[in-house]
N, C-alpha and C positions, 0 to 999 in steps of 0.2 A: 601822648601815651605810647604810640607805636614804637618810638625810639627807645623808651624805657623798657618796653616789652622785649625788644630786640637785644638790648644790653643784658637783661635778666637771663634770657635764653643763652646768649653767648657766654655769660658767666657760668652757667650750669655746665655747658659743654667743656669749658676750660677747667672745671673743677673748683671754681671760686665759691666761697661761702661767705659773702659779705656780711659784716656786722650790722650795717645800716641797710635795711631793706627798702627797695624802691617803693614809692607810694602805690604803684599799680601791681605790686607783686602778687597780691591776692587775685586780682582779675586775670593776670597771666596764668597762674596755677589753675584757676577755675576754667579758663579757656582751654587749656591743654587737656584737663580731665574730661570736659564735655566733648572735645574733639575726639578723644580716644573712645568714649562711649559711642559716639556717632559712627565711627569707622569700623568697629569690631565685627560687624556683620557682613563685611566685604565691600561696603560702599556707603557714601553719605548721600542721602536723598534730600529733596527740598524741604520736607517736613522736619527732618532732623536739623538742617541748617537754620530753619526758621525758629525753632525752639532754642537752639544754642544762641542765636543772635538776640532773641528776646531776653533770655536770662542774663546774658552778658551786659546788655544795655540797661535793663530794668533793675536787676539786683546788684550788679557790680560796677555800674557807672561807666562802661565803655561808651565813648561818644560815637554817635551815628556815622560821622565822617571817617572814623578809624575802624569801624566794625569789620569791614571786608578784609582789610590788611591784617588785623589782629587775628581774625578767624583763619585766614590762609596760613599765617605763621604758626598758629596753634595746631592746625591740621598737620603741617609738615613736621613740627616738633613731636606731636603724638605719634606719627608714623615712624619717625627715626628713633624714638625713645623706647627702650625696653624696660626701663625702671620708672615707676610712678612715685617712688618714695619722696623725691624732692618736692613734687607738686602736692602730694597729700600732706606732707609735713608743713608746708606753708599754710595750707588750708587749716590743718589742725591747730597750728600755732596762732593764727590770726582770727579764727572764728570761734565763737562760743558754741555750746552744744546745739542750740537752736539753729545757728548758722550752718553747722556741719550737717544737720538733718535736712535743712533746706537745700544744701548742695546735693545731697543724695537724692532728694525728691526731684531736682532738676535733671540729674543723671538718669533717674528712672524714666522721666518723661522723654528723654532723648532715646533711650534704648527701646522704649515701647512705641516710638513715633511711627514705626512701620507696621505696628500691630502684632509683632511677634518678638518674643524674647529668645534670642539665640543663646546657645551654650556658652560661647565666649563672653557674651554680655553678662550672663548670670554670674560667671566666674569673676569678671571684673567687679561687679557690684558687691560680691562677697568680700573680695580683696580690699576694695576701697573702704567699705564699711569698717572692716577691721583696722585699717591704717588710720581712719578718722576717729577711732574709738567710739563708734556708734553701734549700739547693741542691736541684736536681731529684731527685737520688738519695735524699736524706733525705725529701723530700716524697713521693716514690713509695713508699718504705718505710713511711711513716706512713699513706699511703692503703691499702696492703696490710694493715697491722695493723688498720685501721679496718674494712675489708671482712671480715677474719677474725673480728673481735669481733661483727660483725653477722651472721655466718654466710653471707656471700655469696662467690661465687667471684670472684677478681680478674681 
C-alpha cells in the first residue's frame, strides 16, 4: 500500500488527475486529513498519533506493518500542502454521508486529543465540513461523539 500511497501523492504534486483511482486512495486522503488535523496546533503528540494510527488501521484498512511509513508520508504531505481540496474531494467522492460524518468524527478526536481546540483546528474543521458537504448539525453531533469517546465534556 505504501508504494500506491507514494504514487498517489507524487501524482497530485505533478498535477495528475488519474481516471482510475488507486485502491488505497481513500486511505491516503484520510491519512493526510488526519495528519493535518494533528499538526495544526504546532506539533503532533503521542495521543494524536495513536488516534490517527487507530483510525487508519481500523476504519481504512492500513496494514500494521505499513502504518508508520504511511503516517510519516501523510505528515510530510500535510505539512507541504496548502490546499486540502484534492484530499477532501477524494473523501467526498468515495464516502457516503455516514462515512463523511465518521471521517469528521475521527478528525474531531484528533484535534481534541490534547484536551484543547485551537483556533486553527476549529477553522480546519469548519472548512473540511463544508468541503465534505456535511452540515453544521451533523458536524456538531460528530464533535459531541468524539468528545464523549475521549471522556471530555462538550
